[in-house]
One Martini backbone bead per residue (centre of mass of N, CA, C, O) as a GRO file, in nm:
protein
  151
    1UNK     BB    1  -8.264  -2.622   3.069
    2UNK     BB    2  -8.116  -2.656   2.780
    3UNK     BB    3  -8.133  -2.593   2.456
    4UNK     BB    4  -8.121  -2.717   2.147
    5UNK     BB    5  -7.906  -2.655   1.884
    6UNK     BB    6  -7.997  -2.701   1.544
    7UNK     BB    7  -7.734  -2.544   1.419
    8UNK     BB    8  -7.557  -2.751   1.511
    9UNK     BB    9  -7.354  -2.976   1.352
   10UNK     BB   10  -7.390  -3.213   1.558
   11UNK     BB   11  -7.698  -3.223   1.559
   12UNK     BB   12  -7.744  -3.250   1.260
   13UNK     BB   13  -7.586  -3.518   1.234
   14UNK     BB   14  -7.753  -3.686   1.436
   15UNK     BB   15  -8.021  -3.653   1.290
   16UNK     BB   16  -7.926  -3.782   1.022
   17UNK     BB   17  -7.843  -4.056   1.133
   18UNK     BB   18  -8.116  -4.130   1.255
   19UNK     BB   19  -8.276  -4.112   0.991
   20UNK     BB   20  -8.121  -4.320   0.840
   21UNK     BB   21  -8.183  -4.568   1.027
   22UNK     BB   22  -8.489  -4.553   1.008
   23UNK     BB   23  -8.499  -4.586   0.700
   24UNK     BB   24  -8.361  -4.858   0.687
   25UNK     BB   25  -8.570  -5.013   0.854
   26UNK     BB   26  -8.812  -4.955   0.673
   27UNK     BB   27  -8.696  -5.045   0.395
   28UNK     BB   28  -8.613  -5.330   0.465
   29UNK     BB   29  -8.901  -5.435   0.511
   30UNK     BB   30  -9.010  -5.367   0.227
   31UNK     BB   31  -8.805  -5.529   0.059
   32UNK     BB   32  -8.884  -5.811   0.164
   33UNK     BB   33  -9.172  -5.802   0.063
   34UNK     BB   34  -9.109  -5.745  -0.235
   35UNK     BB   35  -8.938  -5.999  -0.282
   36UNK     BB   36  -9.166  -6.200  -0.227
   37UNK     BB   37  -9.350  -6.098  -0.453
   38UNK     BB   38  -9.158  -6.146  -0.688
   39UNK     BB   39  -9.133  -6.450  -0.647
   40UNK     BB   40  -9.435  -6.512  -0.680
   41UNK     BB   41  -9.452  -6.409  -0.971
   42UNK     BB   42  -9.244  -6.597  -1.097
   43UNK     BB   43  -9.372  -6.863  -1.008
   44UNK     BB   44  -9.638  -6.820  -1.156
   45UNK     BB   45  -9.509  -6.821  -1.439
   46UNK     BB   46  -9.381  -7.102  -1.425
   47UNK     BB   47  -9.640  -7.259  -1.376
   48UNK     BB   48  -9.775  -7.176  -1.639
   49UNK     BB   49  -9.558  -7.308  -1.823
   50UNK     BB   50  -9.624  -7.601  -1.691
   51UNK     BB   51  -9.975  -7.578  -1.684
   52UNK     BB   52 -10.078  -7.433  -1.456
   53UNK     BB   53 -10.402  -7.274  -1.349
   54UNK     BB   54 -10.459  -7.259  -1.021
   55UNK     BB   55 -10.189  -7.152  -0.869
   56UNK     BB   56 -10.106  -6.869  -0.979
   57UNK     BB   57 -10.341  -6.688  -0.863
   58UNK     BB   58 -10.245  -6.708  -0.572
   59UNK     BB   59  -9.972  -6.566  -0.608
   60UNK     BB   60 -10.084  -6.302  -0.735
   61UNK     BB   61 -10.250  -6.220  -0.489
   62UNK     BB   62 -10.018  -6.195  -0.302
   63UNK     BB   63  -9.849  -5.979  -0.466
   64UNK     BB   64 -10.101  -5.761  -0.437
   65UNK     BB   65 -10.268  -5.818  -0.152
   66UNK     BB   66 -10.509  -6.043  -0.208
   67UNK     BB   67 -10.620  -6.234   0.046
   68UNK     BB   68 -10.907  -6.308  -0.015
   69UNK     BB   69 -10.860  -6.422  -0.298
   70UNK     BB   70 -10.656  -6.635  -0.207
   71UNK     BB   71 -10.846  -6.800  -0.028
   72UNK     BB   72 -11.054  -6.863  -0.244
   73UNK     BB   73 -10.853  -7.020  -0.428
   74UNK     BB   74 -10.774  -7.233  -0.223
   75UNK     BB   75 -11.055  -7.356  -0.208
   76UNK     BB   76 -11.069  -7.436  -0.510
   77UNK     BB   77 -10.830  -7.634  -0.497
   78UNK     BB   78 -10.949  -7.817  -0.290
   79UNK     BB   79 -11.192  -7.897  -0.461
   80UNK     BB   80 -11.032  -8.008  -0.699
   81UNK     BB   81 -10.897  -8.247  -0.539
   82UNK     BB   82 -11.192  -8.386  -0.504
   83UNK     BB   83 -11.207  -8.387  -0.824
   84UNK     BB   84 -11.119  -8.615  -1.045
   85UNK     BB   85 -11.157  -8.475  -1.321
   86UNK     BB   86 -11.012  -8.206  -1.260
   87UNK     BB   87 -10.746  -8.320  -1.167
   88UNK     BB   88 -10.679  -8.470  -1.432
   89UNK     BB   89 -10.687  -8.220  -1.616
   90UNK     BB   90 -10.454  -8.068  -1.483
   91UNK     BB   91 -10.235  -8.294  -1.508
   92UNK     BB   92 -10.246  -8.328  -1.812
   93UNK     BB   93 -10.142  -8.054  -1.893
   94UNK     BB   94  -9.875  -8.079  -1.752
   95UNK     BB   95  -9.774  -8.342  -1.887
   96UNK     BB   96  -9.775  -8.237  -2.178
   97UNK     BB   97  -9.570  -8.002  -2.140
   98UNK     BB   98  -9.336  -8.181  -2.035
   99UNK     BB   99  -9.318  -8.368  -2.273
  100UNK     BB  100  -9.265  -8.151  -2.491
  101UNK     BB  101  -8.998  -8.052  -2.357
  102UNK     BB  102  -8.847  -8.327  -2.376
  103UNK     BB  103  -8.872  -8.351  -2.697
  104UNK     BB  104  -8.680  -8.099  -2.759
  105UNK     BB  105  -8.462  -8.258  -2.605
  106UNK     BB  106  -8.244  -8.493  -2.710
  107UNK     BB  107  -8.169  -8.632  -2.439
  108UNK     BB  108  -8.457  -8.654  -2.319
  109UNK     BB  109  -8.584  -8.804  -2.557
  110UNK     BB  110  -8.408  -9.056  -2.538
  111UNK     BB  111  -8.485  -9.134  -2.249
  112UNK     BB  112  -8.793  -9.150  -2.300
  113UNK     BB  113  -8.786  -9.368  -2.524
  114UNK     BB  114  -8.654  -9.589  -2.348
  115UNK     BB  115  -8.878  -9.599  -2.138
  116UNK     BB  116  -9.103  -9.673  -2.330
  117UNK     BB  117  -8.975  -9.936  -2.432
  118UNK     BB  118  -8.952 -10.072  -2.160
  119UNK     BB  119  -9.260 -10.058  -2.088
  120UNK     BB  120  -9.364 -10.207  -2.334
  121UNK     BB  121  -9.219 -10.472  -2.279
  122UNK     BB  122  -9.348 -10.528  -2.007
  123UNK     BB  123  -9.667 -10.495  -2.107
  124UNK     BB  124  -9.654 -10.719  -2.351
  125UNK     BB  125  -9.629 -10.927  -2.161
  126UNK     BB  126  -9.729 -11.175  -2.005
  127UNK     BB  127  -9.847 -11.263  -1.729
  128UNK     BB  128  -9.767 -11.368  -1.436
  129UNK     BB  129  -9.802 -11.505  -1.161
  130UNK     BB  130 -10.119 -11.391  -1.057
  131UNK     BB  131 -10.141 -11.144  -1.277
  132UNK     BB  132  -9.861 -11.016  -1.256
  133UNK     BB  133  -9.644 -10.779  -1.311
  134UNK     BB  134  -9.350 -10.681  -1.344
  135UNK     BB  135  -9.138 -10.473  -1.219
  136UNK     BB  136  -9.044 -10.143  -1.242
  137UNK     BB  137  -8.733 -10.007  -1.299
  138UNK     BB  138  -8.569  -9.746  -1.182
  139UNK     BB  139  -8.383  -9.500  -1.358
  140UNK     BB  140  -8.149  -9.309  -1.464
  141UNK     BB  141  -8.098  -9.075  -1.665
  142UNK     BB  142  -7.946  -9.229  -1.955
  143UNK     BB  143  -8.024  -9.516  -1.870
  144UNK     BB  144  -8.029  -9.874  -1.893
  145UNK     BB  145  -8.249 -10.132  -1.824
  146UNK     BB  146  -8.314 -10.435  -1.779
  147UNK     BB  147  -8.543 -10.659  -1.855
  148UNK     BB  148  -8.717 -10.861  -1.702
  149UNK     BB  149  -8.769 -11.179  -1.697
  150UNK     BB  150  -8.982 -11.411  -1.784
  151UNK     BB  151  -9.166 -11.687  -1.641
   0.00000   0.00000   0.00000
């Protein structure tokens, strides 16, 4: 059997093309992983902006490849969900930041104030038959629903 002459331009071209495709396959896999990690980092930052303190570290651990740390933090969040006081504290922070963001936007502030006025009117009325308050009707943002008449 004849040996392949590596100085032959066709052989060199074939080796170059093969190396290019192998490199593409390897790089493509790495870039998909890196893209997922970048998305996790951006999501962690956004969750922090929204006031979440327990979820971002999970995503940050994933982004740097610290899977044991990630599992540990997932367990902490699971424990948090079981503790009423901790759960309320976490959600209260998020609620406060979302409320502040809505108050900065004039349109959202107006819709929020209308919702508060509507809820105040419903809850200031005396209870109806059986001690039940009338149901609150959900409306689309920017619209006003009539308050149900009291019985």
